[in-house]
N, C-alpha and C positions, 0 to 999 in steps of 0.2 A: 193527806187534802193537799190540791195542788200548788205555792207558792207562787204569787206570781211579784214580780218587784220591778216596777216600772222606777223610768227616771222619766221628770220633768225634764224638757227645753233642753236637755240634752243628744246633741246628735252624738255623741261620739262616748256615749254609754248603747250596751244591748238592751234591750224588753226582758227580760227570763222569766221563763217560767219549772220553775223546779219540782221532785216530787211527782212524773209522770213515769206510766209504765214502763219499760223498754223492751224493744221487741226483737233479742236479743235476750234479754234471762227475766224478765217478765216486774220482775222485782220492781218500784215504784225510787228507782235511783238517777232513771235522766232527764239533763238540764235542757230543754230548747231554750233560745236567742235568738234576734232578732233587732236586727241593723238596717236602715234604713239611715247612708250611707252616699257622697255627691264627688263623683270622682272627677278633676282636669278632660276636660273636650274626654272625656266616655261622655260626663252624667250621670244622674241615680239609677242607683242599685242596692236592692234588698240583700241583704247577705244575714243566712240563715244558720242555725248550725245542733246537734242531740252531743251531748255528749254524755255515758254513763257511772254514775266515779261508783258501779258496782262490780259489772263488766272490760270497761274500756270500747265499747264496742264508741265511733264518732262519724259518725255524717256531717258536712257541711258541703252552700251552696248558692250559688247568687242569683238574683230574676236581677233584667237592667226593669225602670221604670218604661225606659225605648223604648219600642219594638228596633230594631238592628238587622240587616239582611245577614244573610248566612255568610264566612266571612274569611276568607284564608294570607292568616300574617308570616309577613317574611320577612329581620331582622339579621343583617350580617357583626356580629357582634363583636369588635376590631379593637377596642380598649377600654381601657378603666371605671373609663366613666361610662361607657354603652352600659358598665354592672346596676345600676341606679337609677336603668328603662323600669316605666312600670307596668308591672302583666298584670292583666283581671282573664282569669282564666275559671270555668267556669264548669260543671261536673259533664258538660257534655262535648269535650275539649277534647285534638289529638292533640298533647303536647310533640314536639315531633325533631329529636335532633341529634343529624341526617352522620350516617355511618359511628351516633355511639347509642342510642335506645330513640323507638318512640312510648309515651305513655297516650296507654285509648282508656276512653272514655269504659265505666262497666255499674254494679250495683252500687263498690267498692268507691268509685272514683270521688274528688270530692267540688270542690269550686272553693276557690278561696285568690285573692288581686296581693298581688308580693310587687316582686324587681324580676332582673333580670339572671343577678345572683342572688336567689332565692329557688330560681331553676335550674338553676343548674347547682343548684346545693341538696334541693331533694335527686336531680339527679345523679348528684354523687354516693348516693342513701343509695338511692338500692340498687348500683353494681355493686357497690362496697357489701353487701347482705347479701346482694346476689353467689356473690366472689367469697363467704365466709361457707358456703353449704355449699360451691362445688365442689369433686372432684377429679377434674379434669385438669387435670396442669397445662394444659393450650387457652383450655379458657380459661384459669384463677389467671395468664399470664394475660389474654386479651386487656380482664378487664384492671391489668393493674396501668398498664400502656393508658386505655381510657378518662381512669380517677387524673392520671399523668397527665392525660388532656387537660381533661377539666380541671385543675389546678394550674395551670400554666395559660387556661383565658382568665380564671380569677385573678391574677398575675399580673394580664396585660401582657401578656407574651407571645400567646401566640390569638386567634383568629375560629369564631364556628356560630351557625347557620340555624335560630329556632324558630319554628314554624308553629303558632297555633292553627286548629280548625279547626270553627266551630260549624257544625248546622248552622244551631239557636243563635245564633248569635250572638250572643252573652260574655262575647270570649271578645281582648283586647287590648296590644302590643300599642303603648306610647305615647309616639317617637316621632320623632319629622325623617327617623330613619330609614323606618318601616313601609313594604310593600305589601301594603289592602289588593285584595281581589276578589271580586266572588265567589264561594266556594260554592263548583255544581257539587248539587243534589238529589 
């Protein structure tokens, strides 16, 4: 039997349904959560997630309440202050850090709300994970250099670009420094 927890008039708490069947392990251990929130300069969004307490399956996404056009956002990160810039990423968005990595959308892609520092830390984690399983010394050395570059950006010693491309228009980089263009789909 599913349990639904409803928190009245609390926009900071999600609606939760527990005990749902997991699409991966079929156990009734899946927790569904939905939250409505307002993001300044972007609008109202709905954040959804599914998490299985048995097999650890997780999927998250967000959906805009308002319609947005397909867009490409480019941000030059040049200071520690830029690390605080808010980023909204849907499950359908590409995240590109030129000469470092590209995070492509796909079935396992999640939507989330974070900041520039959060994106850089996700990139570091992906590179570190790939480096650990790499046997080629040249590839390990390149990964080490990329991690060093990302750390230098986090410490305010280096610059980089972050590009978000989303054909659904449900992503954004929220800053006066961002360059926004229409995305050709």
